[in-house]
C-alpha positions as CSV (number, residue, x, y, z in Angstrom):
1,M,12.4,-3.2,-6.4
2,T,13.9,-5.9,-4.6
3,L,12.0,-8.1,-1.9
4,I,12.2,-6.2,1.1
5,D,10.0,-6.8,4.5
6,D,6.6,-4.8,5.2
7,K,8.1,-1.9,7.3
8,E,10.9,-0.8,4.6
9,L,7.5,-0.8,2.5
10,L,6.0,1.4,4.7
11,K,8.8,3.7,5.2
12,L,9.3,4.2,1.1
13,A,5.4,4.3,0.9
14,A,5.0,6.9,3.5
15,K,8.5,9.0,2.0
16,A,6.7,9.0,-1.7
17,A,3.5,10.4,0.0
18,G,5.1,12.9,2.4
19,I,4.2,11.3,5.6
20,D,6.1,11.4,8.7
21,G,4.6,8.4,10.8
22,F,4.4,4.9,9.7
23,W,3.9,1.6,11.5
24,D,6.1,-0.5,13.9
25,G,4.4,-3.2,15.1
26,K,2.3,-1.3,17.8
27,E,-0.9,-0.2,17.3
28,Q,-0.3,3.1,18.9
29,N,2.4,5.8,18.8
30,K,3.6,7.5,22.3
31,N,0.8,10.2,21.4
32,N,-2.2,7.3,21.4
33,K,-3.2,7.9,18.1
34,P,-3.1,5.0,15.8
35,Y,-0.1,4.1,13.0
36,W,-0.4,4.7,9.7
37,N,-0.5,1.4,8.0
38,P,-2.4,1.2,4.8
39,L,-1.2,-2.5,4.6
40,V,-4.2,-3.4,7.0
41,N,-5.9,0.0,7.3
42,L,-8.2,0.4,4.0
43,S,-8.9,4.5,4.9
44,N,-5.0,4.8,4.9
45,A,-4.7,2.8,1.7
46,F,-7.1,5.2,0.1
47,D,-5.2,8.2,1.4
48,L,-2.1,6.6,-0.4
49,L,-4.2,6.3,-3.6
50,T,-5.5,9.6,-3.4
51,K,-2.1,11.3,-2.5
52,L,-0.3,10.1,-4.9
53,K,-2.9,10.0,-7.6
54,L,-2.6,6.3,-8.4
55,K,-5.2,4.4,-10.5
56,I,-6.5,1.0,-9.6
57,A,-7.6,-1.8,-11.6
58,M,-9.0,-4.7,-10.3
59,K,-9.8,-8.2,-11.7
60,E,-10.8,-11.4,-9.6
61,K,-8.1,-11.4,-6.9
62,Q,-5.8,-9.0,-8.8
63,A,-4.7,-5.6,-8.1
64,K,-2.8,-3.5,-11.0
65,V,-2.0,0.0,-9.7
66,Y,-1.1,2.7,-12.5
67,W,1.1,6.0,-11.7
68,E,1.5,8.2,-14.8
69,E,-0.2,6.1,-17.3
70,R,2.2,3.7,-16.5
71,T,2.0,0.2,-14.5
72,V,4.1,0.5,-11.3
73,F,2.8,-2.7,-9.6
74,E,0.8,-5.6,-10.2
75,F,-0.1,-7.7,-7.1
76,Y,-1.9,-11.7,-7.7
77,N,-3.8,-12.6,-4.2
78,H,-3.9,-16.4,-3.2
79,E,-7.1,-18.4,-2.8
80,D,-7.8,-18.0,0.7
81,G,-10.9,-16.4,1.6
82,S,-13.6,-14.6,0.0
83,F,-13.5,-12.6,-3.0
84,K,-14.0,-9.5,-1.1
85,Q,-11.4,-10.6,1.4
86,T,-8.7,-11.2,-1.1
87,S,-9.4,-8.5,-3.4
88,E,-9.0,-5.9,-0.7
89,V,-6.1,-7.5,0.6
90,A,-4.6,-7.2,-2.8
91,A,-5.5,-3.7,-3.4
92,K,-3.6,-2.6,-0.1
93,R,-0.5,-5.0,-0.6
94,A,-0.6,-3.2,-4.6
95,I,-0.9,0.5,-3.7
96,V,1.6,0.1,-0.6
97,R,3.9,-1.2,-3.2
98,A,3.4,0.8,-5.8
99,A,4.1,3.7,-3.4
100,A,7.0,2.3,-2.5
101,A,8.8,2.0,-6.1
102,I,8.1,5.6,-6.1
103,G,9.4,6.3,-3.0
104,E,12.5,4.4,-4.0
105,G,13.1,6.3,-7.1
106,M,13.0,9.6,-5.0
């Protein structure tokens, strides 16, 4: 997967999961419902993980995401906070990147 911005990542991840709405930088859409953004919303990331039947393995500040028994994406986070904070960020980013890779291949 080539280097792309977060909006494009979310578009591709949404495509893989069959989700219509995606984040566009605003907190709510015109129907006053929160936008779907698994990069910042842990619940959205978990929904994406389960919908695509992804598996995740966590180590200290590292997340590997598997799809159909192969590694789709691996992400290492920087030393920028507590383990909980950085591991959660790594997990969400890895889930979205893996989903985007799947969406890109569709």
